[in-house]
Backbone as CSV, one residue per row, in Angstrom:
resi,resn,N_x,N_y,N_z,CA_x,CA_y,CA_z,C_x,C_y,C_z
1,UNK,52.988,-64.069,109.002,53.101,-62.690,109.069,51.604,-62.134,108.437
2,UNK,51.362,-61.025,109.072,50.032,-60.526,108.599,50.312,-59.223,107.542
3,UNK,49.835,-59.442,106.345,50.100,-58.468,105.475,49.509,-57.004,105.911
4,UNK,50.345,-56.174,105.874,49.718,-54.683,106.172,49.645,-53.653,104.874
5,UNK,48.906,-52.831,105.193,48.370,-51.940,104.135,48.965,-50.296,104.575
6,UNK,49.506,-49.599,103.847,49.800,-48.272,104.356,48.611,-47.393,104.798
7,UNK,48.612,-46.544,105.749,47.463,-45.854,106.127,47.963,-44.358,106.116
8,UNK,47.276,-43.555,106.033,47.256,-42.029,106.597,47.415,-41.836,107.987
9,UNK,48.443,-41.649,108.511,48.525,-41.204,110.161,49.912,-40.735,110.287
10,UNK,49.807,-39.802,111.282,51.110,-39.303,111.625,51.950,-40.166,112.570
11,UNK,51.523,-41.100,113.029,52.140,-42.103,113.962,52.262,-43.662,113.465
12,UNK,51.103,-44.018,112.674,51.082,-45.324,112.178,51.449,-45.502,110.671
13,UNK,52.266,-46.386,110.336,52.743,-46.433,108.935,51.762,-47.454,108.147
14,UNK,51.392,-48.608,108.869,50.638,-49.595,108.223,49.753,-50.368,109.181
15,UNK,48.542,-51.087,108.415,47.790,-51.903,109.358,47.409,-53.055,108.762
16,UNK,47.203,-54.082,109.412,46.831,-55.447,108.530,45.864,-55.982,109.590
17,UNK,45.173,-57.057,109.114,44.055,-57.794,110.007,44.033,-59.144,109.658
18,UNK,44.142,-59.973,110.329,44.001,-61.413,110.122,42.646,-61.989,110.670
19,UNK,41.720,-62.058,109.815,40.270,-62.472,110.265,40.125,-63.566,110.927
20,UNK,40.953,-64.771,110.432,40.977,-66.229,111.071,41.463,-66.104,112.450
21,UNK,42.590,-65.519,112.863,43.096,-65.357,114.019,42.740,-64.023,114.773
22,UNK,41.899,-63.243,114.300,41.250,-62.202,115.042,42.282,-61.307,115.511
23,UNK,43.531,-61.096,114.719,44.719,-60.310,115.031,44.852,-58.914,114.207
24,UNK,44.798,-57.654,114.944,45.132,-56.562,114.228,46.782,-56.418,114.365
25,UNK,47.414,-56.170,113.106,48.763,-55.988,112.921,49.026,-54.293,112.961
26,UNK,49.816,-53.655,113.730,49.922,-52.039,113.460,51.705,-51.870,113.340
27,UNK,51.998,-51.337,112.480,53.503,-50.936,112.326,53.428,-49.525,112.567
28,UNK,53.977,-49.082,113.510,54.205,-47.524,113.927,55.429,-46.973,112.935
29,UNK,55.321,-45.622,112.769,56.422,-45.014,112.113,57.655,-45.196,112.877
30,UNK,57.675,-45.381,114.075,59.037,-45.423,114.745,59.708,-46.915,114.502
31,UNK,59.033,-47.794,113.920,59.679,-49.019,113.583,58.827,-50.080,114.455
32,UNK,58.284,-49.836,115.655,57.598,-50.893,116.226,56.434,-51.572,115.566
33,UNK,56.229,-52.832,115.670,55.214,-53.557,115.100,54.382,-54.229,116.232
34,UNK,53.059,-54.058,116.233,52.548,-54.787,117.496,51.346,-55.499,116.900
35,UNK,51.001,-56.787,117.521,49.750,-57.379,117.348,48.871,-57.224,118.335
36,UNK,47.557,-57.004,118.030,46.683,-56.911,118.960,45.644,-58.122,118.734
37,UNK,45.425,-58.895,120.021,44.790,-60.363,119.971,43.354,-60.062,120.283
38,UNK,42.535,-61.214,119.866,40.903,-61.182,119.856,40.429,-59.848,119.412
39,UNK,40.952,-59.270,118.408,40.478,-58.076,117.965,39.415,-58.105,116.828
40,UNK,38.079,-57.821,117.279,36.985,-57.990,116.411,37.102,-57.460,115.024
41,UNK,36.769,-57.976,113.968,36.343,-57.435,112.541,35.829,-56.183,112.456
42,UNK,34.880,-55.952,113.378,33.924,-54.750,113.433,34.994,-53.443,113.999
43,UNK,35.824,-54.062,115.011,36.744,-52.998,115.509,37.785,-52.494,114.573
44,UNK,38.380,-53.475,113.693,38.930,-53.156,112.453,38.507,-52.073,111.479
45,UNK,37.202,-52.476,111.254,36.551,-51.701,110.171,36.401,-50.277,110.731
46,UNK,36.123,-50.096,111.950,35.991,-48.755,112.614,37.298,-47.925,112.648
47,UNK,38.286,-48.837,113.020,39.470,-48.199,113.034,40.000,-47.463,111.552
48,UNK,39.617,-48.397,110.551,39.977,-47.712,109.230,39.341,-46.765,108.822
49,UNK,38.058,-46.657,109.501,36.967,-45.580,108.998,37.134,-44.263,109.833
50,UNK,37.960,-44.380,110.799,38.024,-43.095,111.973,38.592,-41.994,111.144
51,UNK,38.309,-40.768,111.643,38.936,-39.521,111.233,40.445,-39.435,111.504
52,UNK,40.830,-40.058,112.678,41.998,-40.110,113.106,42.483,-41.496,113.543
53,UNK,43.106,-42.080,112.639,43.367,-43.597,112.949,44.210,-43.831,114.358
54,UNK,45.371,-42.990,114.364,46.267,-43.010,115.525,45.431,-42.686,116.850
55,UNK,44.640,-41.720,116.660,43.647,-41.391,117.981,42.725,-42.321,118.211
56,UNK,42.175,-42.892,117.277,41.127,-43.966,117.679,41.815,-45.184,118.290
57,UNK,42.876,-45.629,117.659,43.729,-46.747,118.110,44.200,-46.560,119.612
58,UNK,44.456,-45.395,119.742,44.949,-44.966,121.280,43.918,-45.282,122.217
59,UNK,42.752,-44.826,121.805,41.411,-44.870,122.789,41.238,-46.499,122.933
60,UNK,41.174,-47.307,122.133,40.709,-48.713,122.327,41.922,-49.645,122.519
61,UNK,43.154,-49.357,122.138,44.219,-50.303,122.255,44.439,-51.139,123.547
62,UNK,44.016,-50.314,124.680,44.287,-50.982,126.246,43.178,-52.080,126.436
63,UNK,42.173,-52.145,125.445,41.197,-53.042,125.647,41.439,-54.428,125.238
64,UNK,42.612,-54.610,124.529,43.071,-55.852,123.932,44.652,-56.411,124.361
65,UNK,44.951,-57.546,124.457,45.950,-57.896,124.905,46.922,-57.705,123.516
66,UNK,48.101,-57.398,123.606,49.035,-57.282,122.379,50.416,-57.764,122.802
67,UNK,51.248,-58.031,121.592,52.582,-58.460,121.714,53.285,-57.559,120.522
68,UNK,54.536,-57.404,121.320,55.388,-56.561,120.358,56.250,-57.602,119.497
69,UNK,56.384,-57.462,118.164,56.898,-58.401,117.302,58.345,-58.012,117.204
70,UNK,59.265,-59.054,116.923,60.654,-58.931,116.488,60.578,-58.075,115.285
71,UNK,61.703,-57.111,115.297,61.940,-56.429,114.187,62.650,-57.077,112.896
72,UNK,62.711,-58.234,113.089,63.260,-59.172,111.818,62.320,-59.266,110.868
């Protein structure tokens, strides 16, 4: 499990990053948790520094393969 930190966003509840696995973990406020794979550390840093985290993620998310995590 990737530890996530709460963020200020209208759609995203929390974000975490596993630098060894290059995986971004995003928990949406609707309860869905997604892991974006082969996600570079620089992209993670840019995401956290974006004026709109949700807007920035929406622009770049289709560049990465992702998996929806079980709600358990």
